[in-house]
PDB file of N, CA, C and O in Angstrom:
ATOM      1  N   MET A   1     -42.697-108.898  31.611  1.00  0.00           N
ATOM      2  CA  MET A   1     -43.575-109.903  31.021  1.00  0.00           C
ATOM      3  C   MET A   1     -45.013-109.400  31.104  1.00  0.00           C
ATOM      4  O   MET A   1     -45.379-108.656  32.013  1.00  0.00           O
ATOM      5  N   THR A   2     -45.800-109.817  30.152  1.00  0.00           N
ATOM      6  CA  THR A   2     -47.220-109.496  30.239  1.00  0.00           C
ATOM      7  C   THR A   2     -47.903-110.470  31.237  1.00  0.00           C
ATOM      8  O   THR A   2     -47.346-111.511  31.587  1.00  0.00           O
ATOM      9  N   ALA A   3     -49.084-110.108  31.667  1.00  0.00           N
ATOM     10  CA  ALA A   3     -49.804-110.976  32.580  1.00  0.00           C
ATOM     11  C   ALA A   3     -50.051-112.359  31.938  1.00  0.00           C
ATOM     12  O   ALA A   3     -49.983-113.381  32.621  1.00  0.00           O
ATOM     13  N   GLY A   4     -50.332-112.382  30.650  1.00  0.00           N
ATOM     14  CA  GLY A   4     -50.543-113.650  29.942  1.00  0.00           C
ATOM     15  C   GLY A   4     -49.294-114.488  29.926  1.00  0.00           C
ATOM     16  O   GLY A   4     -49.371-115.703  30.108  1.00  0.00           O
ATOM     17  N   GLU A   5     -48.131-113.875  29.711  1.00  0.00           N
ATOM     18  CA  GLU A   5     -46.864-114.610  29.701  1.00  0.00           C
ATOM     19  C   GLU A   5     -46.568-115.195  31.079  1.00  0.00           C
ATOM     20  O   GLU A   5     -46.083-116.320  31.196  1.00  0.00           O
ATOM     21  N   ILE A   6     -46.863-114.427  32.106  1.00  0.00           N
ATOM     22  CA  ILE A   6     -46.662-114.914  33.467  1.00  0.00           C
ATOM     23  C   ILE A   6     -47.608-116.083  33.728  1.00  0.00           C
ATOM     24  O   ILE A   6     -47.206-117.094  34.304  1.00  0.00           O
ATOM     25  N   ASP A   7     -48.854-115.947  33.310  1.00  0.00           N
ATOM     26  CA  ASP A   7     -49.845-116.978  33.522  1.00  0.00           C
ATOM     27  C   ASP A   7     -49.458-118.313  32.866  1.00  0.00           C
ATOM     28  O   ASP A   7     -49.719-119.379  33.422  1.00  0.00           O
ATOM     29  N   GLU A   8     -48.835-118.247  31.680  1.00  0.00           N
ATOM     30  CA  GLU A   8     -48.449-119.466  30.964  1.00  0.00           C
ATOM     31  C   GLU A   8     -47.410-120.267  31.728  1.00  0.00           C
ATOM     32  O   GLU A   8     -47.283-121.467  31.486  1.00  0.00           O
ATOM     33  N   ARG A   9     -46.675-119.668  32.624  1.00  0.00           N
ATOM     34  CA  ARG A   9     -45.607-120.359  33.361  1.00  0.00           C
ATOM     35  C   ARG A   9     -46.145-121.147  34.571  1.00  0.00           C
ATOM     36  O   ARG A   9     -45.406-121.930  35.168  1.00  0.00           O
ATOM     37  N   PHE A  10     -47.404-120.952  34.932  1.00  0.00           N
ATOM     38  CA  PHE A  10     -47.945-121.599  36.099  1.00  0.00           C
ATOM     39  C   PHE A  10     -49.122-122.502  35.701  1.00  0.00           C
ATOM     40  O   PHE A  10     -49.736-122.319  34.650  1.00  0.00           O
ATOM     41  N   GLN A  11     -49.415-123.468  36.558  1.00  0.00           N
ATOM     42  CA  GLN A  11     -50.463-124.440  36.221  1.00  0.00           C
ATOM     43  C   GLN A  11     -51.713-124.199  37.073  1.00  0.00           C
ATOM     44  O   GLN A  11     -52.346-125.155  37.520  1.00  0.00           O
ATOM     45  N   HIS A  12     -52.067-122.961  37.295  1.00  0.00           N
ATOM     46  CA  HIS A  12     -53.338-122.719  37.967  1.00  0.00           C
ATOM     47  C   HIS A  12     -54.184-121.817  37.112  1.00  0.00           C
ATOM     48  O   HIS A  12     -53.754-121.403  36.036  1.00  0.00           O
ATOM     49  N   THR A  13     -55.351-121.508  37.554  1.00  0.00           N
ATOM     50  CA  THR A  13     -56.308-120.765  36.724  1.00  0.00           C
ATOM     51  C   THR A  13     -55.937-119.312  36.618  1.00  0.00           C
ATOM     52  O   THR A  13     -55.185-118.784  37.437  1.00  0.00           O
ATOM     53  N   TRP A  14     -56.483-118.655  35.577  1.00  0.00           N
ATOM     54  CA  TRP A  14     -56.231-117.245  35.369  1.00  0.00           C
ATOM     55  C   TRP A  14     -56.612-116.370  36.577  1.00  0.00           C
ATOM     56  O   TRP A  14     -55.850-115.485  36.964  1.00  0.00           O
ATOM     57  N   PRO A  15     -57.802-116.622  37.176  1.00  0.00           N
ATOM     58  CA  PRO A  15     -58.138-115.787  38.333  1.00  0.00           C
ATOM     59  C   PRO A  15     -57.122-115.887  39.485  1.00  0.00           C
ATOM     60  O   PRO A  15     -56.881-114.908  40.191  1.00  0.00           O
ATOM     61  N   THR A  16     -56.537-117.063  39.663  1.00  0.00           N
ATOM     62  CA  THR A  16     -55.517-117.235  40.693  1.00  0.00           C
ATOM     63  C   THR A  16     -54.274-116.410  40.342  1.00  0.00           C
ATOM     64  O   THR A  16     -53.721-115.723  41.200  1.00  0.00           O
ATOM     65  N   THR A  17     -53.841-116.479  39.092  1.00  0.00           N
ATOM     66  CA  THR A  17     -52.674-115.703  38.652  1.00  0.00           C
ATOM     67  C   THR A  17     -52.970-114.212  38.830  1.00  0.00           C
ATOM     68  O   THR A  17     -52.150-113.469  39.368  1.00  0.00           O
ATOM     69  N   SER A  18     -54.117-113.795  38.385  1.00  0.00           N
ATOM     70  CA  SER A  18     -54.518-112.396  38.459  1.00  0.00           C
ATOM     71  C   SER A  18     -54.520-111.897  39.891  1.00  0.00           C
ATOM     72  O   SER A  18     -54.040-110.801  40.179  1.00  0.00           O
ATOM     73  N   ARG A  19     -55.062-112.702  40.777  1.00  0.00           N
ATOM     74  CA  ARG A  19     -55.139-112.347  42.204  1.00  0.00           C
ATOM     75  C   ARG A  19     -53.731-112.197  42.794  1.00  0.00           C
ATOM     76  O   ARG A  19     -53.466-111.259  43.545  1.00  0.00           O
ATOM     77  N   HIS A  20     -52.837-113.120  42.452  1.00  0.00           N
ATOM     78  CA  HIS A  20     -51.468-113.071  42.996  1.00  0.00           C
ATOM     79  C   HIS A  20     -50.724-111.836  42.442  1.00  0.00           C
ATOM     80  O   HIS A  20     -49.999-111.160  43.172  1.00  0.00           O
ATOM     81  N   LEU A  21     -50.915-111.560  41.156  1.00  0.00           N
ATOM     82  CA  LEU A  21     -50.289-110.357  40.592  1.00  0.00           C
ATOM     83  C   LEU A  21     -50.769-109.098  41.322  1.00  0.00           C
ATOM     84  O   LEU A  21     -49.984-108.199  41.622  1.00  0.00           O
ATOM     85  N   ARG A  22     -52.060-109.057  41.596  1.00  0.00           N
ATOM     86  CA  ARG A  22     -52.627-107.898  42.287  1.00  0.00           C
ATOM     87  C   ARG A  22     -52.069-107.761  43.708  1.00  0.00           C
ATOM     88  O   ARG A  22     -51.789-106.648  44.154  1.00  0.00           O
ATOM     89  N   VAL A  23     -51.904-108.878  44.419  1.00  0.00           N
ATOM     90  CA  VAL A  23     -51.342-108.841  45.759  1.00  0.00           C
ATOM     91  C   VAL A  23     -49.878-108.356  45.714  1.00  0.00           C
ATOM     92  O   VAL A  23     -49.477-107.527  46.530  1.00  0.00           O
ATOM     93  N   LEU A  24     -49.102-108.864  44.780  1.00  0.00           N
ATOM     94  CA  LEU A  24     -47.700-108.464  44.626  1.00  0.00           C
ATOM     95  C   LEU A  24     -47.594-106.972  44.247  1.00  0.00           C
ATOM     96  O   LEU A  24     -46.699-106.256  44.695  1.00  0.00           O
ATOM     97  N   GLU A  25     -48.523-106.548  43.421  1.00  0.00           N
ATOM     98  CA  GLU A  25     -48.577-105.148  43.019  1.00  0.00           C
ATOM     99  C   GLU A  25     -48.916-104.257  44.221  1.00  0.00           C
ATOM    100  O   GLU A  25     -48.279-103.223  44.422  1.00  0.00           O
ATOM    101  N   GLN A  26     -49.903-104.648  45.009  1.00  0.00           N
ATOM    102  CA  GLN A  26     -50.265-103.865  46.198  1.00  0.00           C
ATOM    103  C   GLN A  26     -49.148-103.799  47.223  1.00  0.00           C
ATOM    104  O   GLN A  26     -49.000-102.806  47.936  1.00  0.00           O
ATOM    105  N   ALA A  27     -48.360-104.871  47.288  1.00  0.00           N
ATOM    106  CA  ALA A  27     -47.204-104.915  48.209  1.00  0.00           C
ATOM    107  C   ALA A  27     -46.035-104.082  47.703  1.00  0.00           C
ATOM    108  O   ALA A  27     -45.064-103.857  48.426  1.00  0.00           O
ATOM    109  N   GLY A  28     -46.133-103.618  46.436  1.00  0.00           N
ATOM    110  CA  GLY A  28     -45.061-102.826  45.863  1.00  0.00           C
ATOM    111  C   GLY A  28     -43.974-103.626  45.257  1.00  0.00           C
ATOM    112  O   GLY A  28     -42.957-103.060  44.855  1.00  0.00           O
ATOM    113  N   LEU A  29     -44.133-104.971  45.161  1.00  0.00           N
ATOM    114  CA  LEU A  29     -43.099-105.815  44.606  1.00  0.00           C
ATOM    115  C   LEU A  29     -43.139-105.861  43.080  1.00  0.00           C
ATOM    116  O   LEU A  29     -42.131-106.140  42.431  1.00  0.00           O
ATOM    117  N   LEU A  30     -44.308-105.585  42.519  1.00  0.00           N
ATOM    118  CA  LEU A  30     -44.440-105.528  41.062  1.00  0.00           C
ATOM    119  C   LEU A  30     -44.944-104.139  40.669  1.00  0.00           C
ATOM    120  O   LEU A  30     -45.752-103.523  41.365  1.00  0.00           O
ATOM    121  N   VAL A  31     -44.446-103.680  39.547  1.00  0.00           N
ATOM    122  CA  VAL A  31     -44.994-102.462  38.933  1.00  0.00           C
ATOM    123  C   VAL A  31     -45.379-102.809  37.488  1.00  0.00           C
ATOM    124  O   VAL A  31     -44.828-103.746  36.909  1.00  0.00           O
ATOM    125  N   TYR A  32     -46.302-102.072  36.919  1.00  0.00           N
ATOM    126  CA  TYR A  32     -46.710-102.387  35.576  1.00  0.00           C
ATOM    127  C   TYR A  32     -46.844-101.130  34.725  1.00  0.00           C
ATOM    128  O   TYR A  32     -47.008-100.013  35.216  1.00  0.00           O
ATOM    129  N   GLN A  33     -46.765-101.378  33.429  1.00  0.00           N
ATOM    130  CA  GLN A  33     -47.024-100.336  32.476  1.00  0.00           C
ATOM    131  C   GLN A  33     -48.168-100.806  31.597  1.00  0.00           C
ATOM    132  O   GLN A  33     -48.130-101.920  31.075  1.00  0.00           O
ATOM    133  N   LYS A  34     -49.178 -99.978  31.429  1.00  0.00           N
ATOM    134  CA  LYS A  34     -50.356-100.400  30.672  1.00  0.00           C
ATOM    135  C   LYS A  34     -50.233 -99.851  29.240  1.00  0.00           C
ATOM    136  O   LYS A  34     -49.973 -98.668  29.022  1.00  0.00           O
ATOM    137  N   GLN A  35     -50.427-100.745  28.297  1.00  0.00           N
ATOM    138  CA  GLN A  35     -50.450-100.392  26.870  1.00  0.00           C
ATOM    139  C   GLN A  35     -51.713-100.971  26.266  1.00  0.00           C
ATOM    140  O   GLN A  35     -51.775-102.161  25.957  1.00  0.00           O
ATOM    141  N   GLY A  36     -52.713-100.133  26.101  1.00  0.00           N
ATOM    142  CA  GLY A  36     -54.026-100.625  25.678  1.00  0.00           C
ATOM    143  C   GLY A  36     -54.606-101.497  26.755  1.00  0.00           C
ATOM    144  O   GLY A  36     -54.734-101.067  27.901  1.00  0.00           O
ATOM    145  N   ARG A  37     -54.967-102.739  26.406  1.00  0.00           N
ATOM    146  CA  ARG A  37     -55.499-103.666  27.373  1.00  0.00           C
ATOM    147  C   ARG A  37     -54.425-104.539  28.003  1.00  0.00           C
ATOM    148  O   ARG A  37     -54.725-105.378  28.852  1.00  0.00           O
ATOM    149  N   THR A  38     -53.207-104.352  27.602  1.00  0.00           N
ATOM    150  CA  THR A  38     -52.098-105.194  28.070  1.00  0.00           C
ATOM    151  C   THR A  38     -51.314-104.505  29.173  1.00  0.00           C
ATOM    152  O   THR A  38     -50.979-103.325  29.065  1.00  0.00           O
ATOM    153  N   ARG A  39     -51.018-105.261  30.253  1.00  0.00           N
ATOM    154  CA  ARG A  39     -50.160-104.790  31.299  1.00  0.00           C
ATOM    155  C   ARG A  39     -48.853-105.564  31.229  1.00  0.00           C
ATOM    156  O   ARG A  39     -48.843-106.794  31.206  1.00  0.00           O
ATOM    157  N   THR A  40     -47.752-104.820  31.195  1.00  0.00           N
ATOM    158  CA  THR A  40     -46.442-105.430  31.237  1.00  0.00           C
ATOM    159  C   THR A  40     -45.872-105.199  32.629  1.00  0.00           C
ATOM    160  O   THR A  40     -45.702-104.067  33.082  1.00  0.00           O
ATOM    161  N   TYR A  41     -45.580-106.328  33.297  1.00  0.00           N
ATOM    162  CA  TYR A  41     -45.131-106.266  34.665  1.00  0.00           C
ATOM    163  C   TYR A  41     -43.606-106.348  34.739  1.00  0.00           C
ATOM    164  O   TYR A  41     -42.957-106.978  33.904  1.00  0.00           O
ATOM    165  N   ARG A  42     -43.063-105.703  35.749  1.00  0.00           N
ATOM    166  CA  ARG A  42     -41.631-105.871  36.081  1.00  0.00           C
ATOM    167  C   ARG A  42     -41.505-105.859  37.584  1.00  0.00           C
ATOM    168  O   ARG A  42     -42.355-105.322  38.294  1.00  0.00           O
ATOM    169  N   VAL A  43     -40.432-106.457  38.055  1.00  0.00           N
ATOM    170  CA  VAL A  43     -40.177-106.543  39.493  1.00  0.00           C
ATOM    171  C   VAL A  43     -39.604-105.204  39.958  1.00  0.00           C
ATOM    172  O   VAL A  43     -38.743-104.614  39.306  1.00  0.00           O
ATOM    173  N   ASN A  44     -40.102-104.749  41.092  1.00  0.00           N
ATOM    174  CA  ASN A  44     -39.561-103.531  41.709  1.00  0.00           C
ATOM    175  C   ASN A  44     -38.327-103.967  42.484  1.00  0.00           C
ATOM    176  O   ASN A  44     -38.451-104.441  43.613  1.00  0.00           O
ATOM    177  N   ALA A  45     -37.137-103.819  41.901  1.00  0.00           N
ATOM    178  CA  ALA A  45     -35.893-104.324  42.460  1.00  0.00           C
ATOM    179  C   ALA A  45     -35.614-103.747  43.842  1.00  0.00           C
ATOM    180  O   ALA A  45     -35.099-104.449  44.712  1.00  0.00           O
ATOM    181  N   GLU A  46     -35.941-102.500  44.050  1.00  0.00           N
ATOM    182  CA  GLU A  46     -35.686-101.866  45.375  1.00  0.00           C
ATOM    183  C   GLU A  46     -36.470-102.586  46.475  1.00  0.00           C
ATOM    184  O   GLU A  46     -35.917-102.909  47.526  1.00  0.00           O
ATOM    185  N   LYS A  47     -37.758-102.835  46.228  1.00  0.00           N
ATOM    186  CA  LYS A  47     -38.586-103.528  47.230  1.00  0.00           C
ATOM    187  C   LYS A  47     -38.130-104.981  47.399  1.00  0.00           C
ATOM    188  O   LYS A  47     -38.104-105.499  48.515  1.00  0.00           O
ATOM    189  N   LEU A  48     -37.772-105.631  46.295  1.00  0.00           N
ATOM    190  CA  LEU A  48     -37.332-107.007  46.375  1.00  0.00           C
ATOM    191  C   LEU A  48     -36.054-107.143  47.172  1.00  0.00           C
ATOM    192  O   LEU A  48     -35.885-108.114  47.909  1.00  0.00           O
ATOM    193  N   ASN A  49     -35.139-106.176  47.038  1.00  0.00           N
ATOM    194  CA  ASN A  49     -33.927-106.178  47.836  1.00  0.00           C
ATOM    195  C   ASN A  49     -34.219-106.059  49.331  1.00  0.00           C
ATOM    196  O   ASN A  49     -33.530-106.651  50.161  1.00  0.00           O
ATOM    197  N   MET A  50     -35.255-105.280  49.658  1.00  0.00           N
ATOM    198  CA  MET A  50     -35.658-105.159  51.055  1.00  0.00           C
ATOM    199  C   MET A  50     -36.120-106.509  51.602  1.00  0.00           C
ATOM    200  O   MET A  50     -35.813-106.876  52.737  1.00  0.00           O
ATOM    201  N   VAL A  51     -36.862-107.237  50.770  1.00  0.00           N
ATOM    202  CA  VAL A  51     -37.345-108.571  51.172  1.00  0.00           C
ATOM    203  C   VAL A  51     -36.170-109.519  51.318  1.00  0.00           C
ATOM    204  O   VAL A  51     -36.111-110.299  52.269  1.00  0.00           O
ATOM    205  N   ARG A  52     -35.228-109.455  50.375  1.00  0.00           N
ATOM    206  CA  ARG A  52     -34.029-110.325  50.454  1.00  0.00           C
ATOM    207  C   ARG A  52     -33.248-110.072  51.732  1.00  0.00           C
ATOM    208  O   ARG A  52     -32.820-111.019  52.391  1.00  0.00           O
ATOM    209  N   GLU A  53     -33.055-108.796  52.096  1.00  0.00           N
ATOM    210  CA  GLU A  53     -32.331-108.455  53.315  1.00  0.00           C
ATOM    211  C   GLU A  53     -33.081-108.985  54.545  1.00  0.00           C
ATOM    212  O   GLU A  53     -32.470-109.489  55.487  1.00  0.00           O
ATOM    213  N   TRP A  54     -34.384-108.866  54.519  1.00  0.00           N
ATOM    214  CA  TRP A  54     -35.201-109.340  55.655  1.00  0.00           C
ATOM    215  C   TRP A  54     -35.083-110.865  55.785  1.00  0.00           C
ATOM    216  O   TRP A  54     -34.938-111.381  56.893  1.00  0.00           O
ATOM    217  N   LEU A  55     -35.145-111.579  54.668  1.00  0.00           N
ATOM    218  CA  LEU A  55     -35.008-113.023  54.678  1.00  0.00           C
ATOM    219  C   LEU A  55     -33.615-113.441  55.089  1.00  0.00           C
ATOM    220  O   LEU A  55     -33.457-114.447  55.781  1.00  0.00           O
ATOM    221  N   ALA A  56     -32.622-112.713  54.692  1.00  0.00           N
ATOM    222  CA  ALA A  56     -31.237-113.043  55.043  1.00  0.00           C
ATOM    223  C   ALA A  56     -31.058-112.973  56.560  1.00  0.00           C
ATOM    224  O   ALA A  56     -30.264-113.731  57.117  1.00  0.00           O
ATOM    225  N   TRP A  57     -31.756-112.108  57.214  1.00  0.00           N
ATOM    226  CA  TRP A  57     -31.691-111.999  58.679  1.00  0.00           C
ATOM    227  C   TRP A  57     -32.073-113.334  59.323  1.00  0.00           C
ATOM    228  O   TRP A  57     -31.470-113.743  60.315  1.00  0.00           O
ATOM    229  N   PHE A  58     -33.074-114.008  58.759  1.00  0.00           N
ATOM    230  CA  PHE A  58     -33.514-115.281  59.312  1.00  0.00           C
ATOM    231  C   PHE A  58     -32.471-116.375  59.101  1.00  0.00           C
ATOM    232  O   PHE A  58     -32.342-117.284  59.920  1.00  0.00           O
ATOM    233  N   GLU A  59     -31.733-116.284  58.006  1.00  0.00           N
ATOM    234  CA  GLU A  59     -30.691-117.270  57.728  1.00  0.00           C
ATOM    235  C   GLU A  59     -29.483-117.104  58.655  1.00  0.00           C
ATOM    236  O   GLU A  59     -28.834-118.091  59.001  1.00  0.00           O
ATOM    237  N   THR A  60     -29.178-115.876  59.058  1.00  0.00           N
ATOM    238  CA  THR A  60     -27.979-115.623  59.821  1.00  0.00           C
ATOM    239  C   THR A  60     -28.248-115.506  61.327  1.00  0.00           C
ATOM    240  O   THR A  60     -27.315-115.636  62.119  1.00  0.00           O
ATOM    241  N   SER A  61     -29.464-115.270  61.729  1.00  0.00           N
ATOM    242  CA  SER A  61     -29.767-115.078  63.142  1.00  0.00           C
ATOM    243  C   SER A  61     -30.081-116.378  63.822  1.00  0.00           C
ATOM    244  O   SER A  61     -30.766-117.238  63.267  1.00  0.00           O
ATOM    245  N   GLN A  62     -29.583-116.519  65.015  1.00  0.00           N
ATOM    246  CA  GLN A  62     -29.881-117.665  65.854  1.00  0.00           C
ATOM    247  C   GLN A  62     -30.864-117.190  66.936  1.00  0.00           C
ATOM    248  O   GLN A  62     -30.866-116.009  67.283  1.00  0.00           O
ATOM    249  N   PRO A  63     -31.690-118.082  67.465  1.00  0.00           N
ATOM    250  CA  PRO A  63     -32.616-117.703  68.494  1.00  0.00           C
ATOM    251  C   PRO A  63     -31.911-117.020  69.676  1.00  0.00           C
ATOM    252  O   PRO A  63     -32.499-116.153  70.324  1.00  0.00           O
ATOM    253  N   ASN A  64     -30.683-117.395  69.956  1.00  0.00           N
ATOM    254  CA  ASN A  64     -29.922-116.797  71.074  1.00  0.00           C
ATOM    255  C   ASN A  64     -29.561-115.357  70.808  1.00  0.00           C
ATOM    256  O   ASN A  64     -29.246-114.625  71.746  1.00  0.00           O
ATOM    257  N   ASN A  65     -29.594-114.920  69.557  1.00  0.00           N
ATOM    258  CA  ASN A  65     -29.210-113.547  69.195  1.00  0.00           C
ATOM    259  C   ASN A  65     -30.392-112.585  69.295  1.00  0.00           C
ATOM    260  O   ASN A  65     -30.247-111.393  69.024  1.00  0.00           O
ATOM    261  N   MET A  66     -31.559-113.096  69.683  1.00  0.00           N
ATOM    262  CA  MET A  66     -32.724-112.268  69.802  1.00  0.00           C
ATOM    263  C   MET A  66     -32.578-111.294  70.978  1.00  0.00           C
ATOM    264  O   MET A  66     -32.003-111.660  72.003  1.00  0.00           O
ATOM    265  N   PRO A  67     -33.083-110.070  70.850  1.00  0.00           N
ATOM    266  CA  PRO A  67     -33.066-109.179  72.015  1.00  0.00           C
ATOM    267  C   PRO A  67     -33.736-109.857  73.193  1.00  0.00           C
ATOM    268  O   PRO A  67     -34.709-110.586  73.006  1.00  0.00           O
ATOM    269  N   SER A  68     -33.244-109.637  74.395  1.00  0.00           N
ATOM    270  CA  SER A  68     -33.711-110.363  75.563  1.00  0.00           C
ATOM    271  C   SER A  68     -35.199-110.177  75.797  1.00  0.00           C
ATOM    272  O   SER A  68     -35.872-111.142  76.158  1.00  0.00           O
ATOM    273  N   ASP A  69     -35.750-108.976  75.609  1.00  0.00           N
ATOM    274  CA  ASP A  69     -37.168-108.748  75.852  1.00  0.00           C
ATOM    275  C   ASP A  69     -38.001-109.525  74.851  1.00  0.00           C
ATOM    276  O   ASP A  69     -39.053-110.044  75.224  1.00  0.00           O
ATOM    277  N   LEU A  70     -37.587-109.627  73.614  1.00  0.00           N
ATOM    278  CA  LEU A  70     -38.311-110.389  72.613  1.00  0.00           C
ATOM    279  C   LEU A  70     -38.192-111.876  72.901  1.00  0.00           C
ATOM    280  O   LEU A  70     -39.163-112.614  72.735  1.00  0.00           O
ATOM    281  N   SER A  71     -37.020-112.330  73.330  1.00  0.00           N
ATOM    282  CA  SER A  71     -36.823-113.726  73.630  1.00  0.00           C
ATOM    283  C   SER A  71     -37.720-114.153  74.775  1.00  0.00           C
ATOM    284  O   SER A  71     -38.288-115.244  74.722  1.00  0.00           O
ATOM    285  N   GLU A  72     -37.870-113.345  75.797  1.00  0.00           N
ATOM    286  CA  GLU A  72     -38.754-113.658  76.932  1.00  0.00           C
ATOM    287  C   GLU A  72     -40.184-113.740  76.509  1.00  0.00           C
ATOM    288  O   GLU A  72     -40.908-114.634  76.945  1.00  0.00           O
ATOM    289  N   LYS A  73     -40.626-112.808  75.647  1.00  0.00           N
ATOM    290  CA  LYS A  73     -42.006-112.842  75.159  1.00  0.00           C
ATOM    291  C   LYS A  73     -42.285-114.114  74.396  1.00  0.00           C
ATOM    292  O   LYS A  73     -43.359-114.699  74.534  1.00  0.00           O
ATOM    293  N   THR A  74     -41.317-114.560  73.577  1.00  0.00           N
ATOM    294  CA  THR A  74     -41.489-115.786  72.794  1.00  0.00           C
ATOM    295  C   THR A  74     -41.595-116.974  73.715  1.00  0.00           C
ATOM    296  O   THR A  74     -42.435-117.845  73.487  1.00  0.00           O
ATOM    297  N   LYS A  75     -40.778-117.046  74.746  1.00  0.00           N
ATOM    298  CA  LYS A  75     -40.807-118.163  75.680  1.00  0.00           C
ATOM    299  C   LYS A  75     -42.153-118.204  76.387  1.00  0.00           C
ATOM    300  O   LYS A  75     -42.726-119.281  76.553  1.00  0.00           O
ATOM    301  N   THR A  76     -42.663-117.065  76.803  1.00  0.00           N
ATOM    302  CA  THR A  76     -43.933-116.992  77.493  1.00  0.00           C
ATOM    303  C   THR A  76     -45.054-117.435  76.588  1.00  0.00           C
ATOM    304  O   THR A  76     -45.951-118.156  77.026  1.00  0.00           O
ATOM    305  N   THR A  77     -45.026-117.021  75.330  1.00  0.00           N
ATOM    306  CA  THR A  77     -46.066-117.400  74.375  1.00  0.00           C
ATOM    307  C   THR A  77     -46.056-118.898  74.131  1.00  0.00           C
ATOM    308  O   THR A  77     -47.114-119.524  74.071  1.00  0.00           O
ATOM    309  N   LYS A  78     -44.877-119.475  73.991  1.00  0.00           N
ATOM    310  CA  LYS A  78     -44.752-120.908  73.753  1.00  0.00           C
ATOM    311  C   LYS A  78     -45.312-121.686  74.941  1.00  0.00           C
ATOM    312  O   LYS A  78     -46.020-122.676  74.756  1.00  0.00           O
ATOM    313  N   LYS A  79     -44.996-121.241  76.170  1.00  0.00           N
ATOM    314  CA  LYS A  79     -45.480-121.921  77.358  1.00  0.00           C
ATOM    315  C   LYS A  79     -46.997-121.861  77.452  1.00  0.00           C
ATOM    316  O   LYS A  79     -47.655-122.847  77.784  1.00  0.00           O
ATOM    317  N   SER A  80     -47.537-120.688  77.154  1.00  0.00           N
ATOM    318  CA  SER A  80     -49.000-120.540  77.283  1.00  0.00           C
ATOM    319  C   SER A  80     -49.716-121.382  76.212  1.00  0.00           C
ATOM    320  O   SER A  80     -50.830-121.844  76.458  1.00  0.00           O
ATOM    321  N   ARG A  81     -49.137-121.585  75.084  1.00  0.00           N
ATOM    322  CA  ARG A  81     -49.719-122.434  74.027  1.00  0.00           C
ATOM    323  C   ARG A  81     -49.792-123.880  74.470  1.00  0.00           C
ATOM    324  O   ARG A  81     -50.766-124.580  74.194  1.00  0.00           O
ATOM    325  N   ARG A  82     -48.753-124.319  75.159  1.00  0.00           N
ATOM    326  CA  ARG A  82     -48.705-125.703  75.608  1.00  0.00           C
ATOM    327  C   ARG A  82     -49.795-125.985  76.663  1.00  0.00           C
ATOM    328  O   ARG A  82     -50.381-127.067  76.681  1.00  0.00           O
ATOM    329  N   VAL A  83     -50.048-125.028  77.513  1.00  0.00           N
ATOM    330  CA  VAL A  83     -51.016-125.211  78.593  1.00  0.00           C
ATOM    331  C   VAL A  83     -52.417-125.394  78.026  1.00  0.00           C
ATOM    332  O   VAL A  83     -53.194-126.195  78.545  1.00  0.00           O
ATOM    333  N   GLN A  84     -52.741-124.674  76.985  1.00  0.00           N
ATOM    334  CA  GLN A  84     -54.094-124.731  76.432  1.00  0.00           C
ATOM    335  C   GLN A  84     -54.328-126.033  75.802  1.00  0.00           C
ATOM    336  O   GLN A  84     -55.414-126.278  75.276  1.00  0.00           O
TER     337      GLN A  84
END
């Protein structure tokens, strides 16, 4: 899709759309092809699959499955937040 086509799907301003496209591009999630003044964007499927796998870990993992050293750090951090 072109940047304009993407912009039409959302109800915020052009600068907001443009900024989000730039962030996604910098993260490697979007790639574009420039034709004159027009950029046609497409999703980088390889990077998106990495994000999907990472998110799936959160759906399948339980706090009890955390490595013990990470679990202890989390408990300590939570306790110290409560004290403050």
